[in-house]
N, C-alpha and C positions, 0 to 999 in steps of 0.2 A: 235904663239900669245897666250898669257896667259889670262885666264878668272878668274874673281874674284867671289866667291860665295856670294850670297845675304845674308845679316845678318839683324838682328833687327826684329821688329814686323811683317813685311810683308814677312818674310821668310816662304816658303811652308813647311808644316809638312812632316816629313819623312814617308816612307811607313810603318814602324813599328808603328809609332804614329797613323796613320790613321786607321790601323787595330784595334788597341786597343780601339779607340773611337767608331768605328762601333760596336764592340762586346759589349761594355758597353751600347750603346743605344738600341740594340736589347734585351739585358737582361732586361733593364728597361721597355720596351714596353710589353714584355712577362709577367713581374710581375704584371703590372696594368691591364691585361686582354684585352688590346687593340689589341695585336697581338698574334696569336697562330701559331704554326708551322704546315704547310701543306706540306706533303711530296712531292707532285707533283708540287706545286706552292708556294715555300717558300717566294716569293716576296709579296703575298697578305695576309691581316689580316683575321682571321676566324670570322664567324658570332657570335654575342654575344649570350650567352645561355639565356633561359627563366628566370632562376634564377637571371641572371645579369640585365635583363630589368624590372623585377617585373611583368611579364605577368601572371604567375601562380597565385599570390595573387589576381590580378584583376579578372581573370576568376572565381576563387573560390568565391570571393565576389559576383560576378554576379549570379552565380548559387544559392548561399544562399538567395539572395533577391527574385529570381524567385520561390524558394521553399516556402518562406514565403508568397508570393502573391498567389501561388497555394493553400496553406493551408487556407488563408483567404477566397478565393473563395469557397473552399469546405465547410468551416464553414458557409458562407453566404447561400450557396445552401441548406445545411442541415437545417439551421434556417428557410429559406423560405419554405422548404418542410414541416417542423413541423408546421409552421403557417398556411399553406394551409390545412394540415390535421386537425388542431384544428378548423379552420373555418368550414370545411366540417362536422366535428363531431358536432359542435354547431348548424349548420343549420339542420342537421339530427335530433338532439335532439328537436329542436323547431318544426320541422315538425311532429315528432312523438307525441309530447305533444299536438299540435293542432289537430292531428288526434284523439287522445284519448278524447280530449274535445268534438270534434264533435260527436264522437261515443257515449259518455256519454249523450250529449244533445239529440241525436236522440233516444237513449234508454229511456231517461226520457220522451221525447215527446210521444213515443209509449206507455210507461207505463201509462201516464196520460190520454191517449185516449183509454185505454183498459177498458173493462167492465168485471165484474166477478159476480158470484152468490152471493146473500146476505148471504147465509149460506153455508159454504163449505161442500160438500159431501151429501147435502140434496136432496129432491125430492118434487115435487108438490103433495100435498095431496088433495087439492080442487082446481078445475080449474076456469078459468075466466068465469063469467056470469052463473055460476051454480045456479039453482033455489032452494030457500028455504025460509021458513017463518022467519028464523033467521035474515035475512037482510031486513032493512026497504024499500029498493028499490025493493025487490022481487028477486033480483039476486046478485050474487057475483061481486063486483066491482074490485076485484083484484085476486090474487092467494095466497094460503096458502102453506108455506114450512113447512114440518115436522121438529120439533125441540123441545127438552126437555127444560124446564126452565133453564135459565143460559147459554144457548148456545150463542157464539159470533155472533153478527150480523154485517155485513160489508157494507159499502157504495159500491154500484155496479159500481160507476164511480166517476169521479172528479166533484166537485160542491161546493155549499155554502149552509149551513144549514139556512133555512128560518123559520122553526118551530121546537120546541123541548119542549115537555111537554104533559099535559093531552089533549086528543082529543075525549072525550065523549065515544061513543061506541068503538072507536079504542083503548081506554086505553092510556097508555103512547106511544106517537108516535113521529116520526121524519119525517120532510119533507125537501127534498134537491132539490134545483134548480141546475140541471145539467149544465155543460158547453155548451151543445148543445141546451140549452133553454127549455128542457123538465123538468119534475119533477118526483121524486120518493118518495114513502111514505112507512114507516115501522111502523107497528102497533102491539099492545098488548105486548109491551116491559116490562120487569121487572125492568130495569134500563137504564138510558141514560148516554152516555159518551161524548156527544158533546153539544154545546150551539149555539143559534142563532148567525149568522154572521161568524161562524167558517168555514173554507174551509177544505174539505176532499179530499182524493185521493182514487183510486180504491183499494179495499181490506182493507181499514182502519176500525178498529173496532169502531162502533158508539154506541153500546149498547148491552144489553143481552135480549134474547128472554124470553117470559113469558106468562101469562094468564090474563093480565089486560084488563078491558073493557068488551064488550059483546062477550064472548067466552064460549066454552064447554070444553076447555082443552088448554094446552100450545102449541103454534105454532107461526110462524111469518106470519103476513098478509103483503103482498107486493103489491103496486100499482104503475103503470106508468100513468102520467097525462100530459095534455097539459098546465094546470095551477096548482097553489097550492091548489085550492079549490076542495072540494068534487063535484062529478058529471062530471068532465072533464077526466075521466079515459079512457085509451086505453088498448088494449090487452097487458098484461105484458110479456107473453111468446114471442109474435111476437117482442115486443120491445127489449127484451134481445137478441133474435136471430139475430135481425138486427145489434146489436152491437157485434156480434161474440160469444155470450155465448150459450153454448149447454144446453138447458133445456129439 
């Protein structure tokens, strides 16, 4: 019985044709990177490389962003540290300034409450209540400090001048109402350096010693009083010592 070979478009390709087509297809897949040769399992395609998937560029970009964020955080931390340091320095400066102001005020308060001798480096030449016919009351109402004419006379403490001018037997005199309510008087001055109503501080020069009024020679007559008037005198030495002055 004879068989007739099929012809036309449905005819099965020959073995040589099938082999040629398969080889061409494998070559095409290998060229596009879809299939790679694996020695042990040639039937499976190889895993795509990172370069082929774009993974390395993505990772690199991610690391770059992270580094930028880290840099920004570091800059912000540094700025916050500098701001904290600035605020601490400013606070310290304010505290130091306030401390200096308080110290200056305290020093000034102490200075204004301090008493000094009316003549620096002098000594008492005639004591309080010494008896003599030279004084109308029969006794000395103050103390005399040794001083040549023209020696600086100082306010013994803080107060306000209530008298400045001629005082009869006291010659040129100054009377000061002290801040504690007492009065001090300075007599026989050759010149005056203050006027009524003027405030004075401890050690301030108020005039120069002399020999005006009822005197036998130049010196400073100093009195402490309870009022501005003659006759209200108290012991000047005790008065000065009470205020811390060594007489």
